[in-house]
C-alpha positions, 0 to 999 in steps of 0.5 A: 212350965208355964205360969199360973198367970198364963193358964188363967188367960182366956182360951183365945189369947192363950191360943194366939200366943201359942200359934205365934210361938209355933209360927216363929219356931217353925220359921227359923231355928230355935237358936235364932227364934225371937221373943220379939217376933212372938210378942208382935205376932200375938199382940202382947207386950214383952213384959206380959210374955215374961209374966207367962214364961221365963224365956223361950226355952220354957215356952218351947218346953210347954209346947212340947208338953202339949204336943206330947200329950197330943201324940200320945193320944194318937199313939194309943189310937194307932196301937188299937188299930194295930191290934196291940202289936207295938212293932207294927205300931212304930211303922204306922206312926212313922208313915203318919209323920213322914208321908205327905198327904193332901189332908195331913194332920196340921200338928204333925206337919208343924212338928216335922217343920220344927224338926227339919229346921233343927237338925241337931235336936235331941229326939229325947226332948220330944220322946223323953223318959218322962213321956215314955213312962206316961205313955206306958201307963196309958197304953199298957192294957192295949199292948199285946204282950202274949209274944214277949218272953217276959210280960212284966212292966219293967221288961215291956217298958224297956222294949217300948223305950227301944221302939221309941228311940228307933222311931224318933231317930227315923222320924228326925232323919226323914224330916231332914232328908225326906228323899230318903224316906224308903231307906229310913223306913227299911232301917226302922223295920230292921231295927224293930225286927231285931228288937222283936226277936230279942223280946219274943218267946220261943214256941212252947214259952221257953227261951 
């Protein structure tokens, strides 16, 4: 996590540092990313950088935390648009991430570039367990749970986790091989259908 020193910086300076970090992390793979390049682009000294972050791993963790908060807000908005259907929601999010549009979301584009040059990235670093728990708290009231054969938080949490794993895997695959977009979308639909059928209740409310 970032230091209090970083959080106390003026907004313009913090933004300059974070923009420089994203530029570097989407230019080369994370293993090749250079702190020297980040400090040069942001106009700070290397010593100042280490007052803000221990290393580039901590800086990336901060960026992921900020990015996750942004994604959660979008996820909730999409869930409302999907009428509470968390299965339709995953397809909506996949399309938003992967379909190139003239006015594409710059944050999503940045994440896709990062994924594209880091093909071995563990998707849980972006859609991790802590994020999943936070997300469930945020979207709980918006989820249509009427078709689940269990409606308690533990069960719904596991359904959500399986959906997120399927979504994250499809997004990472599509980021690396966009030409297979249709294939990955069909695979995602199939996985979601399996999860849906395993979680829904039969007519009459009985298993």
